[in-house]
N, C-alpha and C positions, 0 to 999 in steps of 0.2 A: 873853340876849345875853352872848356870851363876853367875858371881860376878860383882857388888853386886846384890843380889837377886831381888831388886825392880826396877832395871834399865830397864829390858825388859818391864815391865808393863807400866811404865811411858812413855817409847818411843812408845809403841804400841798405847796408848791412844792419844798421841799427833798426831800420823800419822792418826788415825781415825778422829780426829777433823779437821785436815787440809784438808782431803779428803772431808769431809762433807761441809766445808766452800767453797771449790773450786766448788763442784757440785751445791751448792746453788747460787753461783755467776754466773754460766752459765744460770740458769733458771730464775733468778730474773730480773725484768725490772725496771729500774730507771725512773719512770714517771716524776720526777721533772725536768728532762732535757727537756721534751716536753712541760711542762707547765710554764717554766721560761719565763717571758715577754721579757727578753733579746734575746731569741731565736725566740719567736713567732712573735714579731713586724717586724723584718727584712724579715721573710718569707712572711708575709701578704703583706708588702709593695712591695716586689719583684714580687709576684704573681699578685697583682693588677696592677702594672706597665706594666707587660707583657700583661695582658688581655686588658688594656686600649690602649696600643700601637698597638695591633692586630686589635682592633676595629677602632682605628683612621686610620690605614692603609686601612682597607676594606672600610671605609666610605668616606675618603677624599684623600687618596694618591694612591689608586689602579687605574692604568690606564685602561681606557675602550677603547678597540680597534675598536669596531664597534657598530652601533645602536642596533644590535641584542644581544649585550652583556649587555645592560642596564637592570638591575633588575626591576621588576614591582614596587617595593617600591621606586624606584628612580624618576619615572615620577611625574611631578608636584610638587615635593618637593625639588629637587636639581638642580644644574646647572653644565654645563661642561665648563671648561676653556681650550682653546687650540689655536693652530695656523692654519690659513686657508692655505691649501696646494694646492687647485685647485677650480676653479669655473666652474660648468658645464652648468648652464643656468641662466636666469635672476632672479630666485628665489631659487636656491639651490647651495650648495658648500660642500666641505669636510674639516673637521678639524682634526688635530692630537691632541688628548687629552693630555694635560700637567698638571696633577693635582698638585696643590700647586704652579704652576708657577715658577717664579724666586726664591722664598723662598725655594722651594724644589729642586733647582739646575738646573732647565730646562734652557738650553741655555749656561751654563757656567761650569757645573760639567762634568767630563768625564762620558760617558755613558748616559748623559741626553741631547743629541742633537736631534733635530727634523730632521728626515731623509729628504733627498732631491731627492734621486733616486726613480724612479717609482716602482721598484721591492721591495724596502724596505717599501714603503708606501702601497703596495697592502695588503688588508685585515687588515690594521692598521689605518684606518681613519673612523671617524663617518660622515655619509652622513646627512647633515642638509637640511631640507626643511623649508623655512621661513614661520612662522605662519601668517595667516590672510591676505595674499596678493597673487596675481596671476599676473605673468609677462607675456608679449607677448611670444608666442611660437616660438622657433627657428625651422628651417627646420630639420626634422629627420624622419626616417622610410618612406621616400618617400613623406612626407607631405611638402607643401610649408611653408615658414616662415611668420610670421605676421609682419606688419609694427612696427617699433621701437623695435623689438626683439633683434637685434644686439646692438642697443643703450643701452638697459637695461643690456645686458650682459657686455658690455664694462664699463658701470658705476659701476656695482657691482664688477667687477674685480678690477678696480682702487680703490674702496672703502675698500675692505676687504682682497684682496689676500696678503698672507704672513704677515698679521697682527694678533695680538692676540685678540681674541673675547671671550665673555661669552655668552653661549647659555642656556636659561631657557627652558628645554625640557618638552613637554606635553604628547606626545604619539608617537608610531611608526606607520607609514602609510603603505599602501599596497605594497610599494616598499622598505620596510625596511629602510626608512629614519626617522630620529628624527625630528618631527615637533617642531619648537622652535622659541621663540622670541630671537633675537640675538642683542647684544650690542657691540660696538667698541669704543675705546677711540680716540677722536679727540681734540687735544689741551686741555687736561685735562677734557674735557666734555665727558660724556657717551652718545652715539648716538644709537637710535633704528634703525637698518638697514632697516627693513621693512617700518617703518614710513617715513624714508627719501626717499625711493623709491616711496611711494605714493605721497609725496610732489613734487617730480620731475616729476610726471606724467608718470612714467616708470612702474607702476603696478596699478592694481585695487584691491579693497577689494575682498577677496575670496568669491565667491558665490557658495553655494552648498546646496542642500536640507538637507543633513545630513553630519556630519563629519567635518564641518568648525571649525577651532580652532583659537581662538584669545587670550587666556589667559583672562585677564581682560581689554583688550585694544580695543575692538570692536568700541566703541563710538569714541574713539580718532582716530582710523584708518578711520572711515567713515567721520569724520570731515576733515581730511587731504585730502581725495579723493575729497570731495566737494570743498575744497579750490583750489586744482590743476585744477579741471574742470573749476572753475570760472576764473582762471588765464590763462586758455588754455595752460597748461604745457604739454610737451611731447606728449603722444598719444591723448590728448584732443585738440591739436592745429588744427587738420583738421576739415573738415565739419562733422556735426553730422550724416548725412546719410551714411557717409563712415566708421563710427566707428563700430568696432566689438570687444567686450571684449574677453579676453582669454577664458573665459568660453563658450561664444557663438561660438568662433572659434572651440574649441574642440568638441562641440556638433554638429556643422555643418559637420566637417570632419568625425566624427564617423558615422553620418547618411549616408554620401556619401559612405563610405567604406562598411557599412552594405548593402546598396542597390546594390553595385557592386558584393558583395559576394553571392547574392541570385541567 
């Protein structure tokens, strides 16, 4: 017989109660922790900040390496800011996209330098075709060059090479180039590169039955061409009978090549 006689009963009851309380503590959920505004607000703010940062990066800070990388939703709505790394012809060149520019660290932060070596630039530049204009053709693929083609190339090179430009892109052409209106800063003024070429008489308004792209600048471009023609600038300086537009040149050469291949 245990002594005292009631000690075992009280002790057993206490053990049973403790065991039940411990089991209930394992299965019970304290929902007040999840509904407390002091916990909810920081989580919502942090999640929203992360989602906003991701969207901001994808929309404004993600570098686009080539024209084929531009999403369909980007065309006609957005622009590319970058540095011209090479000029290939009188109406096209390549830029290295630097989203955010100096504010994003391009040019002064480590890892934010525009490459200069050709192997590092390969497949990392956007090929730009100036919208709304057509420059004289250089000699290539065995074809002879047009008059003023080298002059147009030299002028464009001196005007944009290694400079930062902004390109308002409209579409991708058949050569995977971004057709764009391009602006460059000159003495705090923003200059339309294509428009300046028209005024210099180093390009004509792009003529095509379909596919010509001007943005909203066609009237302005045609007015500039008429002015250059009246002032006999560049390609308009010669005799009228000797003039051949880039479009006429390409059509004539194509007809000759087709006749030779028959």
